[in-house]
LUMKEKOL-455866 format. One record per residue: residue in one letter; x, y, z of N, C-alpha, C, O in turn. Coordinates in steps of 0.2 Angstrom, whole numbers, plus 5000, padded with zeros to 4 digits. Layout:
<nodes>
AXYZXYZXYZXYZ/...
</nodes>
This chain:
<nodes>
M606654185798606054235799605454195798605354165793/T604954205803604254175802603854205797603754265798/P603554165793603154195788602454225791602254195796/D602254275788601654305791601054255790600954225785/K600654255795600054215794599554245789599454305789/P599154205786598654235781598154275785597854245790/R597854325782597354365786596754325786596554295780/P596354315791595754285791595254315786595254375785/V594854265783594354295779593654315783593454275787/S593454375781592854395785592254385781592254385775/F591654385784591054365781590454405784590554435790/F589954425780589354455783588754425780588754405774/I588254405784587654375781587054415782586954445788/H586654425777586054465777585454415776585454375772/T584954415781584454365782583754385780583554445783/Y583454355776582654365775582354305777582554245777/G581654315778581254255779581054235787581154285791/C580854175788580554155794581154135799581754145798/Q580854115805581354095810581854035808582354035810/M581553995803582053935801582653975797583153945798/N582554025794583054055790583554095795584154095795/V583254125800583654155806584054105809584654115810/R583754045810584153995813584753965808585253955811/D584553965802585053935797585653985797586253965796/S585454055797586054105797586454095803587054105802/E586154085809586654075815587054015814587654015815/A586753965812587153895811587653905806588253885807/A587553945800588053955795588553995798589153985797/A588454045802588954095805589354055810589954055810/A589054015814589453965818589853925815590453905817/L589653895809590053845805590653875802591153855802/L590453935799591053975796591553995801592153995799/Q591354015807591854035812592253975814592853975815/R591953915814592353855816592853835811593353805812/H592753855804593153845799593653905798593953905792/G593753945802594254005802593954065799594454115799/F593354075797593154135795592954185801592854155806/T592954245800592854295805592254345803592154365797/P591754355808591254405806591454475805591954495808/A591154505800591254575798590754625801590154595802/A590854685801590354735804589854745799589254765801/D589954745792589454765787589654735781590254705780/A589154735776589254695770589854725765590154675762/L589954785765590454815761591154795764591654795760/A591254795770591854775773592054705773592654685774/A591654665772591754585772592054565766591954585760/D592454515767592754475761592254435757592254425751/V591754405762591254365759590554395761590454405767/F590154415756589454435758588954385755589054355750/L588554365760588054315759587354335760587254375765/V586854315756586154325757585854265759585854215755/N585454255764585054195766584354215763584054255766/S584154175758583554205754582954165756582954115759/C582354195755581754165756581354165749581354205745/S580954115749580554095743579754095744579354075740/V579554105750578854095752578354135748577854115746/R578554195747578154245743578654275737579254285738/G578354305732578654335727579054395730579654415728/K578754435734579054495737579654475741580154515741/A579654425744580254395748580854385743581454405745/E580654355738581154335733581454405730582054405729/D581054445728581254515725581754545730582254575728/K581554545737581954575742582654545742583154575742/S582654475742583354445742583754455736584354475737/L583454455730583754465724584054535724584554555722/G583554585726583754655725584354675730584754715728/K584354645736584854655741585554635738586054665738/L585554575735586154545732586354585727586954595726/Q585954605722586154645716586454715719586954735716/L586154745724586354805726587054805729587554845727/I587154755734587854745737588354725732588954755732/V588254685727588754665722588954725718589554735717/S588454765717588554825713589054875717589454905714/Q588854885723589154935728589854905729590354945729/R589954845730590654815731591054825725591654835725/R590754815719591154825713591354895712591954905710/Q590954945713591055015713591555035717592055085716/A591655005723592155015728592754985727593254995731/G592754945722593454905721593554845726594154825726/R592954825729593054765733593054705729592754695725/G593554665731593554595728593154545732592654565735/G593454485734593054435738592554405734592554395728/V592054375738591554335736590854355738590754375743/A590354345733589654355735589254295734589354255729/G588854275738588454215738587754215740587554265744/I587454165739586754165741586554095743586854045740/F586254085749586054015751585254025753584954075753/G585053965755584353965758583853945752584053915747/C583153955753582653935749582653955742582553915738/M582754015741582854045734583354015730583353995724/A583954005734584553965731584353895729584553875723/Q583953865733583753795731583253795726583353745721/R582853845725582353845720582553865713582453825708/L583053915713583253935706583953915704584153915699/G584353885709584953855708585453895703585553955704/A585753865698586253895694586053955690586354005688/S585353965689585054015685585254085689585254135685/L585354085695585454145699586154175697586154235697/T586654135694587254165692587154205686587554245684/E586654195682586454235676586054295678586154345674/R585654295683585254345685585654405689585554455689/V586254375692586654425696587354415694587754365695/R587554465690588254465687588754475693588654525697/G589254425694589754435699589554385705589854385710/L588954345705588854305710589254245710589354215704/D589554225715590054175715589854105718590154055716/V589354105723589154045726588454045727588154095729/V588153985726587453965727587453905730587653845728/V587153905737587153845741586353835743586053875746/G586153775742585453765743585353745750585753735754/T584653735752584453715759584753645761584753635767/H584853605757585053535758585853525759586053475761/R586153585757586953575757587253635761587853655759/L586953655766587153715770587853695773588253735774/A587953635775588553615778589153615773589753615775/S589053625767589553625762589753705761590253715757/L589453745764589553825763590353835764590553875760/P590653815769591353835770591853815764592253855761/G591753755762592053725756591953765750592353775746/A591253785749591053815743591453885743591653915737/L591453925748591753985749592453985748592754025744/R592853935751593553925749593653915742594153945739/A593253875739593353865732593253925728593653935723/A592753965729592654025725593254075727593454115722/L593454085733593954125735594654105731595054155729/A594654045729595254025726595254025718595654005714/G594654055716594554075709594154015705594254015699/A593853975708593553915705592953935701592653895697/G592754005701592154025697591554005701591553985706/P590954025698590354005701590253935704590353885700/V590153935711590153865714589353855716589153895720/V589053805713588353795714588253725717588553675714/N587953725723587853655726587153655729586953685734/V586653635725585953625727585753555727585153545726/E586153505727585953435727585553425733585553445738/E584953385731584453365736584653305740584453245738/T585153315745585353255749585253275756585053335758/N585253225761585253245768585853285770586453255769/D585753345773586353385775586653355781586353305784/D587253375783587553355789587253395795587553445796/F586653375798586353405803586853425809586753475812/A587253375810587653385816588153445815588253485820/A588353455809588753515807588353585808588753635809/L587753575808587353635809586953655815586553685816/S587253625821586953625827587353685831587153695837/G587753715828588153765832587753835833587253845829/H587953865838587653935840588153985841588753965843/L587954045840588354105842588354115850587754115852/A588854135853588854145860588554215862588454255858/G588254215868588054275871587254295870587054345873/G586854245867586154255867585754235873585954195877/V585254275874584754255879584254205877584054155881/S584054205871583554165868583954125862584354155858/A583654065860583954035854583453985851582953965854/Y583553975845583153935841583453865840584053865840/V583053815841583353745840582953705835582353695836/N583253685830582853645825582653575828583153545830/I582053555827581853485829581553445823581553385823/L581353485818581053455812581253495806581153555805/F581453455801581653485795581153465789580853405790/G581053505785580653495779579853495781579653505787/C579453475776578753475777578353425773578553435767/D577953385775577553345771576853365770576453325767/R576653425772575953435772575653455765575153435764/G576053485761575853495754575353545753574853535749/C575253605757574753655756574853675748575353685746/A574253695745574253705738574653765736574953775731/Y574753815741575053875739575853875741576153925739/C576053825744576653835748577253795744577253745742/I577853835744578453815741578853775745579353745743/V578753775752579153745757579353675756579953655756/P578853625754579153555753579653555747580053505748/R579553595742579953585737580653615739581153585736/V580753665743581453695744581753665750582353675752/R581253635755581553615761581553535762581853505766/G581153505757581153435757580653395761580253435764/R580753335762580253295766580453305773580953325775/E579953285777580053295785580553245787580553185785/H580953265792581453225796581553255802581753315803/S581353215808581453235815582053215818582353165816/R582353265822582953245826582653205832582153215834/T583153165834582953125840582953165847583253225847/I582553145852582553185858583253195861583453245863/P583653135861584353145864584753205860585153235863/D584653205853585053255850584853325851585253375853/V584153335852583953405854584153415861584353475862/L584053375865584253385872584953405873585153445877/E585453375869586153385869586253465868586653495871/E585853485862585953555860585653605865585953655867/A585053585868584753625873585153635879585253685882/R585453575881585953585887586553625886586753665891/A586853615880587453655879587253735879587553775881/L586653745876586453815876586253845883586553905885/A585953805887585853825894586453835898586553885902/A586953795897587653795900587953865898588353885901/G587853885892588153945889587754005891587954065889/G587254005895586854065897586254075894585854125896/V586054035889585354045886584754025891584853975894/R584254075891583754065896583054035892582654005896/E583054045886582454025882582653995876583054015872/V582253935874582353905868581653895864581153885868/T581753905858581153895854581253835849581753845845/L580853785850580953725846580653735839580053755838/L580953725833580753745827580553685822580953635822/G580053695819579853655813579353685809578953725811/Q579453675802578953705798578253695799577853735799/S578153625801577453605804577653565810577653505810/V577853605816578153575821577753515825578053475828/M577153515824576753465828576753405824576553355827/A577053395818577253335815577853305818578053255815/Y578153335823578753305825578653235827578253215831/G579153195825579153115826578753075822578653015823/R578353105817577853065813578253025807578052975806/A578653065804578953035798579552985800579652935796/N579852995805580352945807580352945815580152995818/S580652895818580652895825581052945829581652955827/A580752975833581153025837581253005844581653035848/L580852955846580952925853581452875854581352825850/P581952875858582352815859581952755861581452765865/E582252695859581952635862581952635869582452645873/G581352615872581252615879581152685883581152685889/W581052735879580952805882580352805886579752775884/V580352825893579852825897579752905899580152935902/S579152925898578952995900578752995908578252955910/P579053035912578853035919578053055920577753035925/R577753095915577053105915576653065911576053075911/G576953015908576552965905576352985897575952955894/F576753035895576653055888576853005883577252965884/K576452995878576652955872576852985866577252955862/E576553045865576653075858577353115858577553135863/P577753105853578453135852578453205854578953225858/L578053245852578153325854578053335861578453365864/A577553305864577453305871578053285875578253315880/C578253225873578853195877579453245876579853255881/L579553275870580153315869580053385874580553405877/L579453405874579353465878579453455885579753495889/E579253395887579353375894580153365896580353395901/A580453345891581253335892581553395892582053415896/V581453445887581753505887581553555893581953595895/D580953545895580653585901581153575907581153615912/A581453515907581853495913582553505913582953495917/V582753545907583453555907583653615912583353665911/P584153605916584353655921584553715917584953715913/G584353775920584553835918584053875913584053935912/L583653835909583153865905582553885909582353855914/A582353945907581753975911581153965906580553965909/R581253965900580653965895580753915889581353905887/V580253885887580253845881579653865877579053865879/R579753865870579253885866579353835860579853795859/F578853835855578853795849578453825844577953855845/T578653815838578253845832578553815825579053795825/S578053815820577353845820576953785820577053725819/G576353795823575853745824575353735819575353765814/H574953685820574353665815573853635820573953595824/P573153655818572653625822572653555823572453525829/S572853515818572853435819573253415825573253365827/G573753455826574253435832574053455839574353445844/C573453495839573153515846572853455849572253465851/T573153405851572853345854572753355861573053395864/P572353315864572253325872572953315875573053345880/E573453275873574053265876574453325875574853345880/L574553355869574953415869574653475873575053505876/V573953475873573653535877573853515885573953565888/R573853455887574053445894574753455895574953485900/A575153445890575853455891575953535892576353555896/M575653575888575753645888575453675895575753715898/A574953645897574653665903575053645909575053685914/E575353585909575653565915576453585916576653595921/L576753585910577453595911577653675912577453715908/P577953685918578053755920578453805916578353865916/R578853775912579353815908579053825900579253875897/V578553785899578253795892577753855892577353855896/C577853905888577553965888576853965885576653925881/E576454015887575754015886575654055879575354115879/H575954025874575954065867575954005862576353955862/M575554015857575553965851575454005845574954045844/H575853995840575754025833575453965829575753915828/L574853985827574353935824574053965818573553995818/P574453955812574253985806573553965804573353905804/V573054005802572453985799572353995792572053955789/Q572654045789572654065782572054085779572054135775/S571454055781570754085779570254065783570354015787/G569654095783569154075787568554045783568054025785/S568754035776568254005772568353935771568953915769/D567853895772567953815772568153805764568453755763/R567753835760567953825753568653835751568953795748/L568953895753569653905752570153855756570653835753/L569953845762570353795766570453735762570953695763/S569853705759569853645756570353645750570753605748/I570253705746570653715740571453715742571853695739/M571553755747572253765750572553695752573153685753/G572153645754572353585757572553585764573053555766/R572253635768572453645775572253585780572553575785/G571753545778571553485782571153505788571153465792/Y570753565788570353575793569853625791569853655785/T569253635794568753685793568853735798569253735802/A568453795796568453845801568253825808568553845813/A567753785808567453765815567953715818568053725824/G568353675814568853635817569453675820569653665825/Y569653735817570153775819569953805826570253805831/L569353835826569053875832568953825837569053845843/D568853755836568753705841569453695845569453695851/A569953695841570653685843570853745848571153745853/V570653805845570753865849570353865856570653885861/R569753845856569353835862569653785867569753805873/R569853735864570153685869570853705872570953695878/L571253745868571853765871571753825876572053815881/R571253865875571153915880570753895886570853925891/A570353835885570053805891570553785896570453785902/A571153755893571653725898572153785900572453775905/M572153835896572653895898572253955896572353985891/P571953985901571554045899571954105897571754145894/S572554105899573054165898573354155891573754195889/L573254095887573654085881573554135876572954155875/A574054155873574054205867574154165861574554125860/I573654175856573754145850573854195844573454245844/T574354185840574554225834574454175828574354115829/S574354215822574154175817574454205810574654265810/D574454165805574554195798573954185794573554145795/V573854235790573254245785573454265778573854305777/I573154235773573254255766572654285764572054265765/V572754345761572154375757572354375750572854375747/G571754365746571854365739572054305736572254295730/F571854245739572054185736571554175730571054205730/P571754135725571354125719570654105721570554065724/G570154145718569454135719569154165725568554155727/E569554205729569354225736568754285734568954335731/T568154265736567654315735567554365741567954355746/E567154415741567054455747566754415753566954425758/A566354365751566054325756566554285760566554275766/D567054255756567654215759568054265763568254245769/F568154325761568554375765568154385771568554395777/E567554405771567154415777567154355782567154365788/A567154295779567254235784567854235787567954215793/T568454255784569054265787569054315793569354305798/R568754375791568754425796568354405802568554415808/A567754365801567354345807567754295811567754295817/L568154245808568554195811569054235816569154215821/M569354285813569954315816569654345823569954355828/D569054375822568754415828568554355833568654365839/E568254305831568054255836568654215839568654205845/A569254205835569854175838570154225843570554205847/A570054295842570354345846571154345846571454335851/F571454345840572154335839572454395843572354455842/D573054375846573454425849573854465844573954525845/N574054435839574354465833574254415827574154355828/S574254445821574154405815574654435810574754495809/Y574954395806575354415800574954405794574854345792/I574854455790574354455785574754465778575154505778/F574654415774575054415768574654415761574154385761/Q574854455756574454455750574754395746575354385745/Y574254355743574454295739574854315733574754365730/S575354275732575754275726575954205724576154165728/P575754195717575854125715576654105715577054145714/R576754035717577354015718577453955713577053905713/E577853965708577953915703578153845706578553835710/G577753795703577853725706577353705711577353645713/T576953755713576453735718575753725714575653745709/R575253685718574653675714574253735713573953745708/A574353785718573953845717574153885711573853935709/A574753875709575053915703574653905697574653945692/A574353845697573953825691573253865691572853865686/L573053895696572453935697572554005695573054035695/A571954035692572054105690572054145696571754145701/D572654185696572754235701572254295700572454345697/D571654285702571054335699570854385704570354425702/V571154395710570954445714571454505712572054495713/P571154565710571654615708572054645714571954635720/V572654665712573154685717572854745722572954735728/A572454785719572154845723571654815728571654835734/E571354755726570854725731571254685736571054685742/K571754655734572254625739572454675744572454655750/Q572654725742572954785746572354805751572454825757/R571754815748571154835752571054785758570954805764/R570954725756570854675761571354675766571254655772/N572054675764572554675769572554735774572654725780/R572354795771572254855776571754845781571754855787/I571154815779570554805783570754755789570654765794/L571154695787571354645792571854675797571854665803/L572254715794572754755799572454805803572554805809/D571954835801571554885805571154845811571154865816/D570854785808570554745813571054725819570854725825/Q571654695817572054675821572354725826572454715832/N572454785824572654845828572054855833572254865839/R571454855831570954865836570954805841570854825847/R570954745839571054685844571654695848571554685854/G572154715846572754725850572654775855572854755861/L572354825854572254875859571754855864571854865870/D571254815862570754785867571054735871570954735877/L571454695868571754635872572354665877572454635882/H572654715875573154745879572954795885573254805890/A572354825884572154875889572054845896572254885900/P571854785897571854765904572454755907572454745913/Y573054755904573654745907573954815910574354815914/L573554865909573854935912573754935919573254915922/G574354955922574354955929574554885933574654875939/R574654835928574754765931575554745930575854775925/P575754705934576454685933576454615928576054575929/L576854615923576954555919577654535920578154565920/E577754465919578354435920578754435913578454415908/V579354465913579654485907580354455907580754455912/L580554425902581254395901581654455898581554475892/A582154485901582454545899582954525894583454475895/A582954555888583354535882583954575881584454555879/G583954645884584454685883584254755880583654765880/V584654795877584554855874584054845868584154805864/S583554895868583154895862583454915856583854965856/N583354875850583654895844583354965842583755005838/G582754985844582455045842582655105846582455165844/N582855095852582955155857583555125861583455085866/S584155155861584755135865584655155872585055125876/G584155195873584055215880583555175884583355185890/R583255125880582755075883582955005883583454985879/W582654965887582754895886582154855883581654885883/T582254795881581654765878581654695881582154665883/G581054665881581054595883580354565881579954605878/R580154505883579554475881579254445887579554415891/T578554445887578154405892578154335890578354315884/R577854295894577754225892577254215887577354165883/M576854265886576354265880576654295874576354295869/N577354305874577654325868577554405866577754425861/Q577254445871577154515870577854545871578254535875/I577954595866578554635867578454695872577954725872/V578954695877578854745882579554795882580054765882/I579454855882579954905882579954935889579454955892/F580554945892580654975899581255005900581754995896/P581355055904581955085906582455035909582254995913/P583155045908583555005912583455005919583355065921/A583554955923583454955930584154935933584454885931/P584254965939584954945943584954865944584454835947/G585454835942585554765944585254715939585354655940/V584854735934584554695930585054685924585254725921/R585054615922585554595917585154565911584554535913/A585354555905585054525900585054445902585554415905/G584454415902584354355904583954345911583754295913/D583854405914583554405921582754405919582554425914/I582354375924581654375924581454425929581654425934/V581054475926580854535930580154545929579754525925/D579854575935579154605934579154675931579554715934/V578754685926578754755923577954775924577554745922/R577854835928577254865928577054895922577454945920/I576554885918576354915912576054975913575554985917/E576355025909576055095910575755125903575455175903/N575955095898575655115891575555045887576055005887/A574955045884574854985880574655005873574055025872/L575054985868574954995861574654935858574654885861/E574554935851574354875848574754815848574554765849/Q575454825847575854765847576454775853576854725853/T576454825856576954835861576754865868576254905868/L577054835873576854865880577454905883578054885881/Y577354955887577854995890577754995897577155005900/G578254995901578254995908578855005912579355025909/V578854995918579454995922579554935927579054905929/V580254915928580354865932580154875939580354925942/T579854825942579654835949579954785953580054795960/A580254725951580554675955580854625950580654615944/Q581454595953581754535950581354475952581254465958/K581254425948580954365950581454315952582054315950/E581254265956581554205959581654155953581154155949/E582154125953582254065948581754015949581554005955/L581553975944581053925944581453865948581153815949/
</nodes>
């Protein structure tokens, strides 16, 4: 009699944080599936429940920890066994102390040891007790290059870690020093994605324009057809030529990387999209200096002007911090003025929270919470006004949209994005499939979303 095969172990991952975390969760899921784990439909049904955590702000950590505590409690009440774990930035920052803060936590894996996740889970499932692996070593990047099938868009890591050392930022501590992947490694991943049906890739780095600076990313003898010398421009050129891809993006940017060569690459390469996420954080030169951002407000705006001179349709989005230590009303008004002059298509506004281990943590967090909230609301209102003004000219016009599929918010509508990264909602159209490039005539324009109808399918590039 043939013995029964053991039932596959199921897992569920809940993700907080930036695109890097989203990519890490996908890589972790692909890695687990290669090791025999199977995805579950929800956290309570899974044998293994994991939170991919974020440490960028206190609120993000609170959410990660709260979700983990809630699910562990619900699983216990439901009589569920299995394993609960946490990985990502918060796991790297707090390590074994998390097992004391969350009763029943079985696994803690840091950002440098994600490739060890399957082994850590197997050990915990076998009863090894809390398994903690936050050793600061170079992870097995090859093990983390996997993707889940079926997507139209995909993230591709090109740069790990960050050497910039902004005063408020925990990222260098939890993500480590910069290390760039080589162009051949990135190309191999991009080609595999395109062969699997992916139409758009976003090249990821915490400070992506530093690609190739800390270590060599260009193979010996590399020759750029357009004569590029800088590593990021060479990489964009190479990925732009991958058959099957329709669009190439990269994030997040820094004004110091807006070199003439990068601007030329963005303007010349047909698949590189007209969008840049360029965090500014503040419009006050005094605060920018304390933050260690490495530019002035005028220098930032100069980068914006040079980018838009080469690409008039370029959309620029940004990050802004309100309530940084010592921020006066004049500092705040300087930020408002810069945001208006830069005419951001969208901006992500965050209330400052001190991060232990950063230089800014030694400064007095002296802007009251209510004042941070007031400034946050003002900037959001400003951005909504700008969004309406910037989107109004699109009414009645067709925009090129990459169809992504059914909208998460409305199962009767589809969603997609323009080359400028605007979200577009439209009714399903006959013959249109996810991954198709379509023209959508815009009929309604809100602050952050456009609505329209498909008028044509586009020819391939």
